[in-house]
MARVEX-361321 format. One record per atom (N, C-alpha, C, O): atom name; x, y, z; residue number from 0; residue in three letters. Coordinates in Angstrom, 3 decimals, m for minus. Each point is the difference from the previous one (the first is absolute). Layout:
% residues N
 atom        x        y        z  nr rest
   CA        X        Y        Z NUM  ALA
...
% end
This chain:
% residues 108
 atom        x        y        z  nr rest
    N  m84.967  m89.836 m114.133   0  PHE
   CA    1.268    0.417   m0.122   0  PHE
    C    0.985   m0.923   m0.280   0  PHE
    O    0.007   m0.879    0.862   0  PHE
    N    1.036    0.680   m1.928   1  PHE
   CA    0.549   m0.947   m0.283   1  PHE
    C    1.664    0.255    0.251   1  PHE
    O    0.360    0.925   m0.728   1  PHE
    N    0.658   m1.418    1.465   2  VAL
   CA    1.213    0.049   m0.199   2  VAL
    C    0.698   m0.696   m0.560   2  VAL
    O    0.099   m1.063    0.613   2  VAL
    N    0.601    1.092   m1.697   3  PHE
   CA    0.983   m0.747   m0.917   3  PHE
    C    1.416    0.106    0.765   3  PHE
    O    0.383    1.162    0.138   3  PHE
    N    0.280   m1.941    0.272   4  LYS
   CA    0.970   m0.408    0.381   4  LYS
    C    1.251   m0.489   m0.925   4  LYS
    O   m0.002   m1.212   m0.216   4  LYS
    N    0.742    1.727   m0.186   5  MET
   CA    0.954   m0.483   m0.865   5  MET
    C    1.580   m0.313    0.563   5  MET
    O    0.265    0.644    1.015   5  MET
    N    0.714   m1.439   m1.462   6  PHE
   CA    0.906   m0.441    0.488   6  PHE
    C    0.885    0.543   m0.828   6  PHE
    O   m0.270    0.360   m1.146   6  PHE
    N    1.733   m0.247    1.859   7  VAL
   CA    1.085    0.828   m0.733   7  VAL
    C    1.184   m0.883   m0.060   7  VAL
    O    0.255   m0.605    1.042   7  VAL
    N    0.398    0.444   m1.903   8  THR
   CA    1.100   m0.632    0.050   8  THR
    C    1.178    1.060   m0.287   8  THR
    O   m0.136    0.699   m1.004   8  THR
    N    1.088   m0.552    1.668   9  TYR
   CA    0.830    1.231   m0.214   9  TYR
    C    1.561   m0.242    0.336   9  TYR
    O    0.446   m0.814    0.809   9  TYR
    N    0.160    1.564   m1.489  10  VAL
   CA    1.635   m0.190   m0.062  10  VAL
    C    0.261    1.158    1.066  10  VAL
    O   m0.802    0.934   m0.040  10  VAL
    N    1.699   m0.884    0.876  11  LEU
   CA    0.609    0.942    0.608  11  LEU
    C    1.271    0.191   m0.373  11  LEU
    O    0.534   m1.052   m0.349  11  LEU
    N    0.327    2.237    0.277  12  TYR
   CA    1.186   m0.074   m0.205  12  TYR
    C    0.725    0.864    0.446  12  TYR
    O   m0.349    1.149   m0.270  12  TYR
    N    1.703   m1.336    1.165  13  SER
   CA    0.628    1.262    0.338  13  SER
    C    1.441   m0.177   m0.636  13  SER
    O    0.783   m0.929   m0.197  13  SER
    N   m0.842    2.444   m0.048  14  GLU
   CA    1.293    0.509   m0.972  14  GLU
    C    0.879    0.310    0.640  14  GLU
    O    1.058    0.283   m0.563  14  GLU
    N   m1.175   m0.217    2.078  15  LYS
   CA    1.229    0.244    0.381  15  LYS
    C    1.066   m1.214    0.552  15  LYS
    O    1.139    0.111    0.455  15  LYS
    N   m1.939   m1.247   m0.673  16  PHE
   CA    0.693   m1.336    0.270  16  PHE
    C    0.065   m1.165   m1.177  16  PHE
    O    0.663   m1.037   m0.020  16  PHE
    N   m1.477    1.512   m0.836  17  ASN
   CA   m0.443   m0.715   m1.603  17  ASN
    C   m0.396   m1.366    0.533  17  ASN
    O    0.637   m1.036   m0.196  17  ASN
    N   m1.925    1.169    0.993  18  GLN
   CA   m0.852   m1.092    0.302  18  GLN
    C   m1.052   m0.302   m0.293  18  GLN
    O   m0.628    1.010   m0.319  18  GLN
    N    0.032   m1.914    0.242  19  LEU
   CA   m1.551   m0.090   m0.594  19  LEU
    C   m0.643   m0.759    1.009  19  LEU
    O    0.639   m0.865    0.599  19  LEU
    N   m2.083    1.137   m0.288  20  TYR
   CA   m0.965   m0.811    0.801  20  TYR
    C   m1.076   m0.280   m0.735  20  TYR
    O   m0.412    0.856   m0.783  20  TYR
    N   m0.308   m2.236    0.914  21  ILE
   CA   m1.023    0.045   m0.685  21  ILE
    C   m1.281   m0.719    0.822  21  ILE
    O   m0.025   m1.176    0.361  21  ILE
    N   m0.858    2.013   m0.190  22  GLY
   CA   m1.245   m0.407    0.785  22  GLY
    C   m1.278   m0.097   m0.354  22  GLY
    O   m0.080    0.075   m1.226  22  GLY
    N   m1.064   m0.221    1.789  23  TYR
   CA   m1.324   m0.130   m0.421  23  TYR
    C   m1.050    0.906    1.213  23  TYR
    O    0.441   m0.052    1.148  23  TYR
    N   m1.402    0.634   m1.286  24  THR
   CA   m0.941    0.639    1.184  24  THR
    C   m1.008    0.629   m1.126  24  THR
    O   m0.032    0.332   m1.185  24  THR
    N   m0.796   m0.397    2.410  25  SER
   CA   m1.648    0.718   m0.564  25  SER
    C    0.179    1.548    0.362  25  SER
    O   m0.837    0.750   m0.502  25  SER
    N    1.848   m0.165    1.329  26  ASP
   CA    0.320    1.421    0.414  26  ASP
    C    1.331    0.265   m0.175  26  ASP
    O    0.906   m0.180    0.814  26  ASP
    N   m0.842    0.618   m1.925  27  LEU
   CA    1.586    0.552   m0.725  27  LEU
    C    0.743    0.842    0.769  27  LEU
    O    1.140   m0.121    0.449  27  LEU
    N   m2.156    1.214   m0.338  28  ILE
   CA    0.369    1.305    0.653  28  ILE
    C    0.393   m0.336    1.609  28  ILE
    O    0.988    0.630    0.378  28  ILE
    N   m1.533   m1.424    0.524  29  ASN
   CA    0.340   m0.289    1.464  29  ASN
    C    1.124   m0.649   m0.221  29  ASN
    O    1.052    0.442    0.465  29  ASN
    N   m1.096   m1.976   m1.455  30  ARG
   CA    1.114   m0.527   m0.085  30  ARG
    C    1.310    0.694   m0.392  30  ARG
    O    0.982   m0.558    0.489  30  ARG
    N   m0.701    1.686   m1.283  31  PHE
   CA    0.723    0.464   m0.517  31  PHE
    C    0.594    0.922    1.227  31  PHE
    O    1.222   m0.075    0.126  31  PHE
    N   m1.723    0.698    0.541  32  HIS
   CA    0.137    0.685    1.279  32  HIS
    C    0.341   m0.684    1.270  32  HIS
    O    0.646    0.468    0.938  32  HIS
    N   m1.174   m1.638   m1.045  33  SER
   CA    0.732   m1.102    0.925  33  SER
    C    1.591   m0.487   m0.002  33  SER
    O    0.849   m0.087    0.887  33  SER
    N   m0.860   m0.217   m2.458  34  HIS
   CA    1.504    0.057   m0.785  34  HIS
    C    0.781    0.743    0.682  34  HIS
    O    0.859   m0.512    0.718  34  HIS
    N   m1.030    2.002   m0.827  35  ASN
   CA    0.784    0.960   m0.068  35  ASN
    C    0.031    0.717    1.671  35  ASN
    O    0.967    0.619    0.442  35  ASN
    N   m2.122   m0.850    0.239  36  SER
   CA    0.124    0.608    1.415  36  SER
    C   m0.364   m0.845    1.085  36  SER
    O    0.539   m0.025    1.106  36  SER
    N   m1.515   m0.680   m1.511  37  LEU
   CA   m0.745   m0.252    1.380  37  LEU
    C    1.133   m1.660    0.372  37  LEU
    O    0.581   m0.283    1.048  37  LEU
    N   m0.620   m0.277   m1.985  38  ALA
   CA    0.972   m1.319    0.653  38  ALA
    C    1.059   m0.199    0.674  38  ALA
    O    1.008    0.274   m0.652  38  ALA
    N   m0.811   m0.638    1.687  39  ALA
   CA    0.609    0.017    1.039  39  ALA
    C    1.106   m0.977   m0.337  39  ALA
    O    1.167    0.354    0.170  39  ALA
    N   m1.497   m1.752   m0.712  40  LYS
   CA    1.127   m0.869   m0.368  40  LYS
    C   m0.332   m1.060   m1.263  40  LYS
    O   m1.158   m0.403   m0.103  40  LYS
    N    1.790    0.122   m0.495  41  GLY
   CA   m0.455   m0.775   m1.516  41  GLY
    C    1.098    0.399   m0.866  41  GLY
    O    0.789    0.831    0.449  41  GLY
    N   m0.592   m1.353   m1.774  42  HIS
   CA    0.638    0.149   m1.181  42  HIS
    C    0.336    1.408   m0.238  42  HIS
    O    1.128    0.494    0.010  42  HIS
    N   m2.236    0.082   m0.224  43  THR
   CA   m0.227    1.028   m0.748  43  THR
    C    0.424    1.390    0.740  43  THR
    O    0.089    1.025   m0.675  43  THR
    N    0.180   m1.011    2.122  44  ILE
   CA   m0.076    1.238    0.902  44  ILE
    C    2.062    0.372   m0.104  44  ILE
    O    0.549    1.038    0.369  44  ILE
    N    0.190   m2.388   m1.031  45  LYS
   CA    1.365    0.279   m0.381  45  LYS
    C    0.483    0.674   m1.465  45  LYS
    O    1.143    0.267   m0.371  45  LYS
    N   m2.258   m0.112   m0.236  46  TYR
   CA    0.321    0.517   m1.167  46  TYR
    C   m0.946    1.283   m0.318  46  TYR
    O   m0.463    0.099   m1.136  46  TYR
    N    0.174    0.859    2.091  47  ARG
   CA   m0.912    1.086   m0.296  47  ARG
    C    0.898    0.972   m0.612  47  ARG
    O    1.230   m0.052   m0.011  47  ARG
    N   m2.093    1.075   m0.571  48  PRO
   CA   m1.196    0.120   m0.422  48  PRO
    C   m0.422   m0.612   m1.298  48  PRO
    O    0.828   m0.083   m0.907  48  PRO
    N   m1.992   m0.331    0.754  49  TRP
   CA   m0.440   m0.665   m1.050  49  TRP
    C   m1.028    0.679   m1.009  49  TRP
    O   m0.740    0.902    0.393  49  TRP
    N    0.718   m1.352   m1.670  50  ILE
   CA   m0.887    0.870   m0.564  50  ILE
    C   m0.549   m1.230   m0.831  50  ILE
    O    0.645   m0.975   m0.385  50  ILE
    N   m2.290    1.315    0.156  51  VAL
   CA   m0.751   m1.017   m0.899  51  VAL
    C    0.264    0.265   m1.632  51  VAL
    O   m0.339    0.959   m0.694  51  VAL
    N    1.243   m2.452    0.269  52  ALA
   CA    0.188    0.278   m1.427  52  ALA
    C   m0.643   m0.634   m0.904  52  ALA
    O    0.336   m0.007   m1.184  52  ALA
    N   m1.712   m0.822    1.837  53  TYR
   CA   m0.613   m0.844   m0.919  53  TYR
    C   m1.048   m0.633    0.668  53  TYR
    O    0.010   m0.648    1.047  53  TYR
    N   m1.006    0.960   m1.886  54  VAL
   CA   m1.340   m0.538    0.815  54  VAL
    C   m1.310   m0.832   m0.852  54  VAL
    O   m0.425    0.606   m0.984  54  VAL
    N   m0.125   m1.743    1.259  55  GLU
   CA   m0.909   m0.584   m0.841  55  GLU
    C   m1.179   m0.211    0.919  55  GLU
    O    0.073   m0.451    1.143  55  GLU
    N   m0.969    0.758   m1.658  56  PHE
   CA   m1.338   m0.475    0.750  56  PHE
    C   m0.660   m0.805   m0.460  56  PHE
    O   m0.045   m0.099   m1.227  56  PHE
    N   m0.756   m0.825    2.124  57  HIS
   CA   m0.481   m1.241   m0.018  57  HIS
    C   m1.496    0.279    0.779  57  HIS
    O   m0.257    0.849    0.853  57  HIS
    N   m0.632   m1.879   m1.462  58  GLU
   CA   m1.341   m0.125    0.605  58  GLU
    C    0.142   m0.903    1.421  58  GLU
    O   m0.523    0.314    1.069  58  GLU
    N    1.224   m1.324   m1.274  59  THR
   CA   m0.111   m1.023    1.252  59  THR
    C    1.569    0.022    0.753  59  THR
    O    1.018    0.396   m0.569  59  THR
    N   m1.058   m0.712    1.427  60  LYS
   CA    1.189   m0.460    1.079  60  LYS
    C    0.612   m1.119   m0.595  60  LYS
    O    1.224    0.131    0.041  60  LYS
    N   m1.569   m1.139   m0.558  61  ASN
   CA    0.724   m1.010   m0.634  61  ASN
    C    0.874    0.512   m1.302  61  ASN
    O    1.131   m0.399   m0.281  61  ASN
    N   m1.798    1.238   m0.352  62  GLN
   CA    0.613    0.515   m1.569  62  GLN
    C    1.331    0.864    0.264  62  GLN
    O    0.930    0.031   m0.806  62  GLN
    N   m0.943    0.666    2.028  63  SER
   CA    0.853    0.789    0.459  63  SER
    C    0.957   m0.657    0.700  63  SER
    O    1.162    0.388   m0.123  63  SER
    N   m1.387   m1.216    0.765  64  LEU
   CA    1.013   m0.899    0.781  64  LEU
    C    0.557   m0.803   m1.094  64  LEU
    O    1.215   m0.186    0.066  64  LEU
    N   m1.861   m0.343   m1.086  65  LEU
   CA    0.800   m0.910   m1.282  65  LEU
    C    0.686    1.132   m0.486  65  LEU
    O    1.174   m0.371    0.021  65  LEU
    N   m1.196    1.533   m0.447  66  ARG
   CA    0.895    1.071   m0.496  66  ARG
    C    1.052    0.141    0.950  66  ARG
    O    1.183   m0.071   m0.332  66  ARG
    N   m1.532    0.252    1.394  67  GLU
   CA    1.342    0.060    1.039  67  GLU
    C    0.979   m1.079   m0.340  67  GLU
    O    1.181    0.208   m0.276  67  GLU
    N   m1.872   m1.590    0.324  68  LYS
   CA    0.984   m0.844    0.135  68  LYS
    C    0.760   m0.075   m1.502  68  LYS
    O    1.073   m0.587   m0.143  68  LYS
    N   m1.645    1.137   m0.746  69  GLN
   CA    0.335   m0.146   m1.196  69  GLN
    C    1.375    1.257   m0.476  69  GLN
    O    1.027   m0.247   m0.632  69  GLN
    N   m1.433    1.428    1.132  70  LEU
   CA    0.983    0.855    0.385  70  LEU
    C    1.296   m0.204    0.838  70  LEU
    O    0.962    0.762   m0.100  70  LEU
    N   m0.990   m1.634    0.774  71  LYS
   CA    0.929   m0.253    1.197  71  LYS
    C    0.631   m1.167   m0.767  71  LYS
    O    1.050   m0.378    0.518  71  LYS
    N   m1.357   m0.177   m1.434  72  SER
   CA    1.011   m1.023   m0.979  72  SER
    C    0.918    0.490   m0.815  72  SER
    O   m0.269    1.009   m0.651  72  SER
    N    1.515   m1.631    0.538  73  SER
   CA    1.062    0.812   m0.983  73  SER
    C   m0.258    0.688   m1.176  73  SER
    O    0.601    0.987   m0.424  73  SER
    N   m1.591   m1.608   m0.101  74  ARG
   CA   m0.561    0.803   m1.366  74  ARG
    C   m0.795    1.038    0.483  74  ARG
    O   m0.074    1.054   m0.633  74  ARG
    N   m0.552   m1.230    1.719  75  GLY
   CA   m1.093    1.373    0.363  75  GLY
    C    1.114    1.034    0.460  75  GLY
    O   m0.118    1.133   m0.469  75  GLY
    N    1.200   m1.376    1.339  76  ARG
   CA    0.702    1.166    0.555  76  ARG
    C    1.032    0.766   m1.575  76  ARG
    O    0.480    1.122   m0.164  76  ARG
    N   m0.492   m2.296   m0.680  77  ASN
   CA    0.648    0.792   m1.315  77  ASN
    C   m0.901    1.003   m0.483  77  ASN
    O    0.264    1.154   m0.336  77  ASN
    N   m1.733   m1.953    0.353  78  PHE
   CA   m0.964    1.202   m0.569  78  PHE
    C   m0.086    1.520    0.740  78  PHE
    O   m0.095    1.069   m0.604  78  PHE
    N    0.149   m1.240    1.964  79  CYS
   CA    0.272    0.861    0.776  79  CYS
    C    1.268    0.991   m0.286  79  CYS
    O   m0.214    1.192   m0.220  79  CYS
    N    1.315   m1.631    0.228  80  ARG
   CA    1.243    0.684   m0.258  80  ARG
    C    0.051    0.521   m1.339  80  ARG
    O    0.876    0.831   m0.242  80  ARG
    N   m1.729   m1.208   m0.737  81  ASN
   CA    0.305    0.331   m1.440  81  ASN
    C   m1.205    1.310    0.205  81  ASN
    O    0.296    1.148   m0.333  81  ASN
    N   m1.500   m1.446    0.845  82  ARG
   CA   m0.473    1.492    0.168  82  ARG
    C    0.634    1.117    0.870  82  ARG
    O   m0.075    1.213   m0.191  82  ARG
    N    0.688   m1.847    1.146  83  LEU
   CA    0.725    1.256    0.478  83  LEU
    C    1.329    0.562   m0.634  83  LEU
    O    0.527    1.040    0.394  83  LEU
    N   m0.048   m1.801   m1.382  84  ASN
   CA    1.276    0.512   m0.804  84  ASN
    C   m0.852    0.768   m0.921  84  ASN
    O    0.351    1.172   m0.136  84  ASN
    N   m1.293   m1.513   m0.470  85  SER
   CA   m1.086    1.037   m0.921  85  SER
    C   m0.104    1.157    0.089  85  SER
    O   m0.177    0.740   m0.968  85  SER
    N    0.288   m0.293    2.401  86  GLY
   CA   m0.409    0.798    0.434  86  GLY
    C   m1.613    0.329    0.485  86  GLY
    O   m0.480    1.093    0.303  86  GLY
    N   m0.060   m2.192   m0.333  87  SER
   CA   m1.487   m0.014    0.289  87  SER
    C   m0.399   m0.181    1.680  87  SER
    O   m0.684   m0.914    0.462  87  SER
    N    1.216    1.877    0.195  88  TYR
   CA   m0.525    0.262    1.448  88  TYR
    C    0.238    1.306    0.469  88  TYR
    O    0.813    0.719   m0.583  88  TYR
    N   m1.340   m0.392    1.422  89  PRO
   CA    0.011    1.324    0.888  89  PRO
    C    1.434    0.431    0.416  89  PRO
    O    0.249   m0.277    1.174  89  PRO
    N    0.279    0.600   m1.534  90  SER
   CA    1.401    0.283    0.725  90  SER
    C    0.343    1.390    0.254  90  SER
    O   m0.615    0.646   m0.849  90  SER
    N    1.249    0.098    1.546  91  GLY
   CA    0.118    1.245    0.691  91  GLY
    C    0.060    1.297   m1.255  91  GLY
    O   m0.043    1.216    0.191  91  GLY
    N    0.151   m1.944   m1.460  92  ASP
   CA    0.509    1.043   m0.841  92  ASP
    C   m1.207    0.565   m0.715  92  ASP
    O    0.071    1.005   m0.706  92  ASP
    N   m1.307   m1.763    0.940  93  GLY
   CA   m1.382    0.414   m0.508  93  GLY
    C   m0.510   m1.187   m1.425  93  GLY
    O   m0.901    0.186   m0.818  93  GLY
    N    1.835   m1.369    0.929  94  ARG
   CA   m0.529   m0.615   m1.296  94  ARG
    C   m1.147   m0.853    0.445  94  ARG
    O   m0.294   m0.295    1.158  94  ARG
    N   m0.436   m0.126   m2.507  95  PRO
   CA   m1.433   m0.342    0.455  95  PRO
    C    0.087   m1.552    0.610  95  PRO
    O    0.881   m0.830   m0.228  95  PRO
    N   m2.123    0.683    1.119  96  PHE
   CA   m0.606   m1.177    0.300  96  PHE
    C   m0.790   m0.754   m0.722  96  PHE
    O   m1.095    0.390   m0.405  96  PHE
    N    1.588   m1.561    0.173  97  GLU
   CA   m0.955   m0.826   m0.857  97  GLU
    C   m0.673   m1.293    0.813  97  GLU
    O    0.513   m0.539    0.980  97  GLU
    N   m1.326    0.296   m1.382  98  SER
   CA   m0.507   m1.463    0.579  98  SER
    C   m0.626   m0.727   m1.336  98  SER
    O   m0.430    0.594   m0.989  98  SER
    N    0.483   m2.136    1.204  99  GLY
   CA   m0.346   m0.729   m1.052  99  GLY
    C   m0.682   m1.534    0.004  99  GLY
    O    0.579   m0.983    0.462  99  GLY
    N   m1.427    0.970   m0.842 100  PRO
   CA   m0.662   m1.408   m0.423 100  PRO
    C    0.320   m0.960   m0.858 100  PRO
    O   m0.391   m1.160   m0.133 100  PRO
    N    1.192    1.845   m0.451 101  SER
   CA    0.559   m0.968   m1.381 101  SER
    C    0.635   m1.111    0.112 101  SER
    O    0.068   m0.710   m1.003 101  SER
    N    0.460    0.340    2.050 102  TYR
   CA    1.046   m1.356    0.389 102  TYR
    C   m0.906   m1.203   m0.620 102  TYR
    O    0.480   m0.656   m0.924 102  TYR
    N   m1.493    0.422    1.304 103  GLN
   CA   m0.403   m1.041   m0.630 103  GLN
    C    0.054   m0.344   m1.618 103  GLN
    O   m0.008   m1.184   m0.336 103  GLN
    N    0.058    2.149   m0.589 104  SER
   CA    0.175   m0.197   m1.303 104  SER
    C    1.559   m0.428   m0.455 104  SER
    O    0.290   m0.576   m1.048 104  SER
    N    0.695    1.029    2.164 105  LYS
   CA    1.138    0.019   m0.283 105  LYS
    C    0.713   m1.455    1.041 105  LYS
    O    1.176   m0.310    0.191 105  LYS
    N   m2.449   m0.319    0.308 106  GLY
   CA    1.079   m1.367    0.479 106  GLY
    C    0.723    0.272    1.348 106  GLY
    O    0.825   m0.760    0.505 106  GLY
    N   m1.203    1.832   m0.037 107  ILE
   CA    0.783    0.197    1.515 107  ILE
    C   m0.722   m0.103    0.887 107  ILE
    O    0.418    0.117    1.152 107  ILE
% end
């Protein structure tokens, strides 16, 4: 029996406050639940509710952490904002969700 662990770099978006949150985890479902419900302190509780706006899957923690750092740069945040402005996120009106590993070819 082999268990393959994936790591996820994710972008959360608060439509109510127009805020982004960028992080990484090996358990996106529980982490998302923590950001929206469980956490009693921290940055994300001030901007609830959050939606998952973007994800990228990585084979290693280091790859995911590196991508998180890239997305937290000004160029990375611009990339995230451009994705949001293009409608590539799951808003309440049913627009589609997109994930993407294509950042390497774009130099972001």
